[in-house]
MIDOSE-1310 file (N, C-alpha, C; in nm, 2 decimals, decimal comma, always signed):
residues 174
mgaa	+19,28/+27,45/-17,21/+19,41/+27,45/-17,15/+19,43/+27,33/-17,06; +19,33/+27,28/-16,99/+19,34/+27,16/-16,92/+19,47/+27,13/-16,84; +19,54/+27,03/-16,89/+19,66/+26,98/-16,82/+19,76/+27,09/-16,81; +19,76/+27,18/-16,91/+19,86/+27,29/-16,90/+19,85/+27,38/-16,78
aerl	+19,73/+27,39/-16,73/+19,71/+27,47/-16,61/+19,79/+27,42/-16,49; +19,82/+27,29/-16,48/+19,90/+27,24/-16,37/+20,04/+27,27/-16,39; +20,09/+27,29/-16,51/+20,23/+27,32/-16,53/+20,26/+27,47/-16,53; +20,17/+27,55/-16,56/+20,20/+27,69/-16,57/+20,16/+27,77/-16,44
rpeg	+20,24/+27,76/-16,34/+20,22/+27,82/-16,21/+20,31/+27,95/-16,21; +20,27/+28,05/-16,15/+20,35/+28,17/-16,14/+20,48/+28,15/-16,06; +20,59/+28,21/-16,09/+20,71/+28,19/-16,02/+20,74/+28,31/-15,93; +20,64/+28,39/-15,90/+20,66/+28,50/-15,81/+20,52/+28,57/-15,80
nlaa	+20,52/+28,68/-15,75/+20,39/+28,75/-15,73/+20,36/+28,84/-15,85; +20,32/+28,78/-15,96/+20,29/+28,85/-16,08/+20,14/+28,89/-16,07; +20,12/+29,01/-16,04/+19,98/+29,06/-16,02/+19,93/+29,15/-16,13; +19,97/+29,12/-16,25/+19,93/+29,21/-16,37/+19,78/+29,20/-16,38
mtaa	+19,72/+29,08/-16,35/+19,58/+29,07/-16,36/+19,53/+29,06/-16,21; +19,45/+29,15/-16,17/+19,42/+29,16/-16,02/+19,28/+29,16/-16,00; +19,24/+29,08/-15,90/+19,09/+29,07/-15,86/+19,05/+29,21/-15,81; +18,93/+29,24/-15,83/+18,87/+29,37/-15,79/+18,89/+29,39/-15,64
sdld	+18,88/+29,29/-15,56/+18,89/+29,30/-15,42/+19,03/+29,34/-15,38; +19,13/+29,32/-15,46/+19,26/+29,36/-15,43/+19,30/+29,50/-15,47; +19,20/+29,57/-15,53/+19,23/+29,71/-15,58/+19,22/+29,81/-15,47; +19,29/+29,92/-15,49/+19,28/+30,03/-15,40/+19,15/+30,11/-15,43
atns	+19,06/+30,12/-15,34/+18,94/+30,19/-15,36/+18,95/+30,34/-15,38; +19,07/+30,39/-15,35/+19,09/+30,53/-15,37/+19,16/+30,57/-15,50; +19,13/+30,49/-15,61/+19,19/+30,52/-15,74/+19,16/+30,66/-15,78; +19,27/+30,73/-15,82/+19,25/+30,87/-15,86/+19,17/+30,89/-15,98
atgp	+19,15/+30,79/-16,06/+19,07/+30,80/-16,19/+18,92/+30,77/-16,16; +18,88/+30,77/-16,04/+18,74/+30,74/-16,01/+18,65/+30,84/-16,07; +18,55/+30,80/-16,13/+18,45/+30,88/-16,20/+18,32/+30,87/-16,12; +18,20/+30,91/-16,19/+18,07/+30,90/-16,13/+18,04/+30,76/-16,09
agtt	+17,96/+30,75/-15,99/+17,90/+30,63/-15,94/+18,00/+30,53/-15,90; +18,12/+30,57/-15,86/+18,23/+30,48/-15,81/+18,30/+30,40/-15,92; +18,29/+30,45/-16,05/+18,35/+30,37/-16,15/+18,48/+30,44/-16,19; +18,57/+30,36/-16,24/+18,70/+30,42/-16,29/+18,68/+30,44/-16,44
epgs	+18,73/+30,55/-16,49/+18,71/+30,58/-16,63/+18,78/+30,48/-16,71; +18,71/+30,42/-16,81/+18,77/+30,32/-16,90/+18,89/+30,39/-16,98; +18,99/+30,31/-17,01/+19,10/+30,36/-17,09/+19,18/+30,46/-17,02; +19,19/+30,46/-16,89/+19,27/+30,56/-16,82/+19,41/+30,52/-16,82
gpgs	+19,46/+30,44/-16,91/+19,60/+30,41/-16,92/+19,63/+30,27/-16,90; +19,76/+30,23/-16,95/+19,80/+30,09/-16,93/+19,80/+30,04/-16,79; +19,75/+29,92/-16,77/+19,75/+29,87/-16,63/+19,63/+29,92/-16,55; +19,55/+30,00/-16,62/+19,43/+30,05/-16,54/+19,33/+29,95/-16,52
vaes	+19,25/+29,98/-16,42/+19,14/+29,89/-16,38/+19,01/+29,97/-16,36; +18,90/+29,94/-16,43/+18,78/+30,00/-16,41/+18,69/+29,92/-16,32; +18,64/+29,98/-16,22/+18,57/+29,91/-16,12/+18,44/+29,98/-16,08; +18,33/+29,90/-16,05/+18,21/+29,96/-16,00/+18,15/+29,87/-15,89
aaps	+18,07/+29,92/-15,80/+18,01/+29,84/-15,70/+17,90/+29,77/-15,76; +17,88/+29,64/-15,72/+17,77/+29,56/-15,77/+17,67/+29,55/-15,67; +17,54/+29,54/-15,71/+17,43/+29,52/-15,61/+17,44/+29,39/-15,54; +17,39/+29,38/-15,42/+17,39/+29,25/-15,36/+17,27/+29,16/-15,41
vagd	+17,29/+29,03/-15,40/+17,19/+28,94/-15,44/+17,15/+28,86/-15,32; +17,02/+28,86/-15,29/+16,96/+28,79/-15,17/+17,04/+28,83/-15,05; +17,07/+28,96/-15,04/+17,13/+29,01/-14,92/+17,28/+28,99/-14,90; +17,34/+28,91/-14,99/+17,48/+28,88/-14,99/+17,56/+28,99/-15,07
papa	+17,67/+29,04/-15,02/+17,74/+29,14/-15,10/+17,81/+29,07/-15,22; +17,80/+29,13/-15,33/+17,86/+29,07/-15,45/+17,99/+29,14/-15,48; +18,08/+29,06/-15,53/+18,21/+29,13/-15,56/+18,19/+29,24/-15,67; +18,28/+29,33/-15,67/+18,27/+29,44/-15,77/+18,30/+29,39/-15,91
sfvv	+18,24/+29,45/-16,00/+18,27/+29,42/-16,14/+18,40/+29,49/-16,18; +18,48/+29,44/-16,27/+18,60/+29,51/-16,30/+18,65/+29,48/-16,44; +18,73/+29,57/-16,49/+18,80/+29,55/-16,62/+18,95/+29,56/-16,60; +19,02/+29,48/-16,66/+19,17/+29,48/-16,65/+19,23/+29,51/-16,78
nipg	+19,32/+29,60/-16,79/+19,40/+29,63/-16,91/+19,54/+29,57/-16,88; +19,58/+29,48/-16,97/+19,71/+29,41/-16,96/+19,80/+29,46/-17,06; +19,89/+29,56/-17,03/+19,98/+29,61/-17,12/+20,07/+29,51/-17,19; +20,09/+29,51/-17,32/+20,18/+29,42/-17,38/+20,13/+29,28/-17,40
iada	+20,00/+29,25/-17,38/+19,96/+29,11/-17,39/+19,98/+29,06/-17,53; +19,98/+29,14/-17,63/+19,99/+29,09/-17,77/+20,14/+29,04/-17,79; +20,23/+29,09/-17,72/+20,37/+29,05/-17,74/+20,45/+29,01/-17,62; +20,37/+28,97/-17,51/+20,44/+28,93/-17,39/+20,52/+28,81/-17,41
dlep	+20,63/+28,80/-17,33/+20,72/+28,68/-17,34/+20,65/+28,57/-17,27; +20,64/+28,45/-17,33/+20,58/+28,34/-17,28/+20,68/+28,23/-17,26; +20,65/+28,13/-17,17/+20,74/+28,02/-17,13/+20,69/+27,90/-17,20; +20,78/+27,81/-17,25/+20,74/+27,68/-17,31/+20,65/+27,60/-17,22
dpld	+20,56/+27,54/-17,28/+20,46/+27,45/-17,21/+20,44/+27,33/-17,30; +20,53/+27,23/-17,31/+20,52/+27,12/-17,40/+20,39/+27,04/-17,39; +20,34/+27,01/-17,50/+20,22/+26,92/-17,50/+20,26/+26,78/-17,48; +20,17/+26,70/-17,42/+20,19/+26,56/-17,41/+20,17/+26,51/-17,55
psqi	+20,27/+26,43/-17,60/+20,26/+26,38/-17,74/+20,13/+26,31/-17,78; +20,06/+26,25/-17,68/+19,94/+26,19/-17,71/+19,83/+26,29/-17,74; +19,85/+26,42/-17,71/+19,75/+26,52/-17,75/+19,76/+26,57/-17,89; +19,87/+26,55/-17,96/+19,89/+26,60/-18,09/+19,83/+26,50/-18,19
vage	+19,74/+26,56/-18,27/+19,67/+26,48/-18,38/+19,74/+26,51/-18,51; +19,77/+26,63/-18,54/+19,83/+26,67/-18,67/+19,92/+26,79/-18,65; +20,03/+26,80/-18,73/+20,12/+26,91/-18,73/+20,22/+26,90/-18,62; +20,28/+27,01/-18,59/+20,38/+27,02/-18,48/+20,35/+27,14/-18,40
pvvt	+20,23/+27,15/-18,34/+20,20/+27,27/-18,26/+20,29/+27,29/-18,14; +20,32/+27,41/-18,11/+20,40/+27,45/-17,99/+20,31/+27,53/-17,90; +20,31/+27,50/-17,77/+20,23/+27,57/-17,67/+20,33/+27,65/-17,58; +20,29/+27,78/-17,55/+20,36/+27,86/-17,46/+20,26/+27,93/-17,37
gkvl	+20,30/+27,98/-17,26/+20,21/+28,05/-17,17/+20,27/+28,11/-17,05; +20,19/+28,18/-16,98/+20,24/+28,24/-16,85/+20,12/+28,27/-16,76; +20,13/+28,22/-16,64/+20,03/+28,25/-16,54/+20,07/+28,38/-16,48; +19,97/+28,47/-16,48/+19,99/+28,61/-16,43/+19,94/+28,63/-16,29
wesp	+19,84/+28,54/-16,25/+19,78/+28,55/-16,12/+19,73/+28,41/-16,08; +19,75/+28,38/-15,95/+19,70/+28,25/-15,90/+19,64/+28,28/-15,76; +19,52/+28,23/-15,74/+19,46/+28,25/-15,61/+19,54/+28,18/-15,50; +19,53/+28,22/-15,37/+19,61/+28,16/-15,27/+19,59/+28,01/-15,25
dgrq	+19,47/+27,96/-15,29/+19,44/+27,81/-15,28/+19,48/+27,74/-15,40; +19,53/+27,81/-15,51/+19,57/+27,75/-15,63/+19,46/+27,70/-15,72; +19,33/+27,73/-15,69/+19,22/+27,68/-15,76/+19,17/+27,78/-15,87; +19,23/+27,90/-15,88/+19,20/+27,99/-15,99/+19,32/+28,05/-16,05
lrgi	+19,33/+28,05/-16,18/+19,44/+28,10/-16,25/+19,40/+28,20/-16,36; +19,49/+28,30/-16,38/+19,46/+28,39/-16,49/+19,60/+28,41/-16,56; +19,59/+28,41/-16,69/+19,72/+28,42/-16,77/+19,70/+28,43/-16,91; +19,81/+28,41/-16,98/+19,82/+28,42/-17,13/+19,86/+28,28/-17,18
wqit	+19,80/+28,23/-17,29/+19,83/+28,10/-17,34/+19,84/+28,11/-17,50; +19,93/+28,04/-17,56/+19,94/+28,05/-17,70/+19,97/+27,91/-17,76; +19,92/+27,89/-17,88/+19,94/+27,76/-17,95/+19,96/+27,80/-18,10; +20,06/+27,73/-18,16/+20,09/+27,75/-18,31/+20,00/+27,65/-18,39
pgvv	+19,99/+27,67/-18,52/+19,90/+27,58/-18,60/+19,93/+27,43/-18,58; +19,82/+27,36/-18,59/+19,82/+27,22/-18,57/+19,68/+27,17/-18,52; +19,67/+27,04/-18,49/+19,55/+26,99/-18,43/+19,58/+26,91/-18,30; +19,52/+26,95/-18,19/+19,54/+26,89/-18,06/+19,41/+26,85/-17,99
tdte	+19,42/+26,76/-17,90/+19,30/+26,73/-17,81/+19,33/+26,77/-17,67; +19,23/+26,79/-17,59/+19,25/+26,83/-17,45/+19,12/+26,79/-17,37; +19,14/+26,78/-17,24/+19,02/+26,77/-17,15/+19,03/+26,90/-17,07; +18,92/+26,98/-17,08/+18,92/+27,11/-17,03/+18,89/+27,13/-16,88
anel	+18,93/+27,24/-16,82/+18,89/+27,28/-16,69/+18,78/+27,39/-16,71; +18,72/+27,44/-16,61/+18,62/+27,55/-16,62/+18,71/+27,67/-16,66; +18,68/+27,72/-16,78/+18,76/+27,83/-16,83/+18,68/+27,93/-16,91; +18,71/+28,06/-16,89/+18,66/+28,17/-16,97/+18,79/+28,23/-17,03
fvvv	+18,79/+28,25/-17,17/+18,90/+28,31/-17,23/+18,85/+28,41/-17,34; +18,94/+28,50/-17,37/+18,92/+28,59/-17,48/+19,04/+28,58/-17,58; +19,01/+28,56/-17,70/+19,11/+28,55/-17,81/+19,17/+28,68/-17,83; +19,30/+28,69/-17,82/+19,38/+28,82/-17,85/+19,42/+28,82/-17,99
sgra	+19,46/+28,71/-18,05/+19,50/+28,70/-18,19/+19,49/+28,56/-18,23; +19,48/+28,54/-18,37/+19,48/+28,41/-18,42/+19,34/+28,35/-18,44; +19,33/+28,23/-18,50/+19,20/+28,17/-18,52/+19,21/+28,02/-18,50; +19,10/+27,96/-18,45/+19,09/+27,82/-18,43/+18,95/+27,77/-18,44
tiev	+18,94/+27,64/-18,46/+18,81/+27,57/-18,45/+18,82/+27,48/-18,34; +18,72/+27,49/-18,24/+18,72/+27,40/-18,12/+18,60/+27,32/-18,13; +18,62/+27,19/-18,14/+18,51/+27,09/-18,15/+18,50/+27,03/-18,01; +18,38/+27,05/-17,95/+18,35/+26,99/-17,82/+18,28/+26,86/-17,84
eggs	+18,34/+26,75/-17,79/+18,29/+26,61/-17,81/+18,14/+26,61/-17,77; +18,05/+26,57/-17,86/+17,91/+26,55/-17,83/+17,84/+26,69/-17,82; +17,90/+26,80/-17,87/+17,84/+26,93/-17,85/+17,88/+27,02/-17,97; +17,91/+27,14/-17,93/+17,93/+27,25/-18,03/+18,06/+27,25/-18,11
vlev	+18,06/+27,32/-18,22/+18,18/+27,35/-18,29/+18,19/+27,50/-18,28; +18,30/+27,54/-18,22/+18,32/+27,69/-18,20/+18,43/+27,74/-18,29; +18,40/+27,84/-18,36/+18,50/+27,91/-18,45/+18,54/+28,04/-18,37; +18,67/+28,05/-18,33/+18,71/+28,16/-18,25/+18,82/+28,24/-18,32
gpgd	+18,82/+28,37/-18,29/+18,91/+28,46/-18,35/+18,93/+28,58/-18,26; +19,01/+28,68/-18,30/+19,03/+28,80/-18,21/+18,90/+28,86/-18,16; +18,90/+28,89/-18,03/+18,79/+28,95/-17,96/+18,68/+28,86/-17,92; +18,68/+28,73/-17,96/+18,58/+28,63/-17,92/+18,61/+28,59/-17,78
acvl	+18,50/+28,58/-17,70/+18,51/+28,52/-17,56/+18,45/+28,38/-17,57; +18,50/+28,29/-17,50/+18,46/+28,15/-17,50/+18,46/+28,09/-17,36; +18,36/+28,01/-17,34/+18,35/+27,94/-17,21/+18,36/+27,79/-17,24; +18,46/+27,72/-17,17/+18,47/+27,58/-17,17/+18,44/+27,52/-17,03
regd	+18,38/+27,41/-17,03/+18,34/+27,35/-16,90/+18,43/+27,24/-16,86; +18,45/+27,22/-16,73/+18,53/+27,11/-16,68/+18,49/+26,98/-16,73; +18,58/+26,90/-16,78/+18,55/+26,77/-16,84/+18,52/+26,77/-16,99; +18,50/+26,89/-17,05/+18,48/+26,89/-17,19/+18,60/+26,83/-17,26
rtrw	+18,57/+26,74/-17,35/+18,68/+26,68/-17,43/+18,68/+26,76/-17,56; +18,79/+26,82/-17,60/+18,79/+26,91/-17,71/+18,90/+26,87/-17,81; +18,88/+26,91/-17,94/+18,97/+26,90/-18,04/+18,99/+27,04/-18,10; +19,11/+27,09/-18,09/+19,15/+27,22/-18,14/+19,22/+27,21/-18,27
tvhe	+19,16/+27,27/-18,37/+19,23/+27,29/-18,50/+19,27/+27,43/-18,51; +19,40/+27,46/-18,50/+19,45/+27,59/-18,49/+19,49/+27,63/-18,63; +19,43/+27,73/-18,69/+19,45/+27,78/-18,83/+19,56/+27,88/-18,83; +19,56/+27,97/-18,73/+19,66/+28,08/-18,72/+19,71/+28,08/-18,57
tlrk	+19,83/+28,10/-18,55/+19,88/+28,10/-18,41/+19,78/+28,18/-18,32; +19,73/+28,11/-18,22/+19,62/+28,17/-18,13/+19,68/+28,20/-18,00; +19,65/+28,33/-17,96/+19,69/+28,37/-17,82/+19,56/+28,42/-17,75; +19,55/+28,37/-17,62/+19,43/+28,41/-17,55/+19,47/+28,45/-17,41
ayhi	+19,38/+28,53/-17,35/+19,39/+28,57/-17,21/+19,28/+28,48/-17,14; +19,31/+28,42/-17,03/+19,22/+28,32/-16,97/+19,20/+28,34/-16,82; +19,09/+28,28/-16,77/+19,06/+28,26/-16,63/+19,02/+28,12/-16,62; +19,09/+28,04/-16,53/+19,05/+27,90/-16,51/+19,02/+27,88/-16,37
sl	+18,91/+27,80/-16,34/+18,87/+27,76/-16,21/+18,89/+27,61/-16,20; +18,97/+27,57/-16,11/+19,00/+27,42/-16,10/+18,92/+27,36/-15,98
């Protein structure tokens, strides 16, 4: 996503993806051992307490269900023409959450078929739909499709060959 992260800022308090620390600890769906039952409905969050490491409290683990992610309305996010290698790919996206300091983003991003290059930020994403081949300069060739989780590191220079319109849910650390 790289440069796109700078353009896709939330225009309000879109908290569809919420950090575990922002959750109400008195969730009515709480089950054994402080966990929320998975699949307890759209927009639900499953949370559990994490053990501390070296005496420091660790943030709780969590799961977020994003209703409508497969067909959410996205905003245009034009590519820099120098990034386009082949085809006429179109990028859209939406930031759903941004940390107060602007250094962490969570959202949805989509690209139509074509070939593009990018310089990445630290990113974890899960492919919701579509397929692509991501070539990391001097490194791996990643084949990604629905359900695949991928980690890209800050500074990775990538070449994305998008075979089918790809939609992903992401978390970026700047």
